[in-house]
N, C-alpha and C positions, 0 to 999 in steps of 0.2 A: 628490493623488488618484491619479495614475498609480502611485505607489509602493504605495499601499494595494492597488490592483487587482493589481499584480504579486505582492505578497506573498501575496495571497489565492490567486492561481492557483498559486503555488509550493506553498502548503500543501495545496491540493487535489491537486496532482500527487503530493506526498509521501504523502498518505493513500491514493491509488490504488495507489502502489507498495507501501505497507505492507500493504494488504489482499491484494494479489497474492502477496506474500512469505508472508503468514500462510496463505493458502490452499494454496500449494505445500508449506509446512511441514507443515500438517495432513494433506495428501494423502500425503506421504512417510511420515508417522508411521503412517497407517492401513495403508499397504502393508507396513510393517515388522511391525506387529502381526499381520496376516493371514498 
């Protein structure tokens, strides 16, 4: 049970990091276009 909970938290953390990176990437792309 603990392992499942841990892996879930890790995946959530990863998703948050991924979204943040994606937003930064899109933001820099917009700046380059303008």
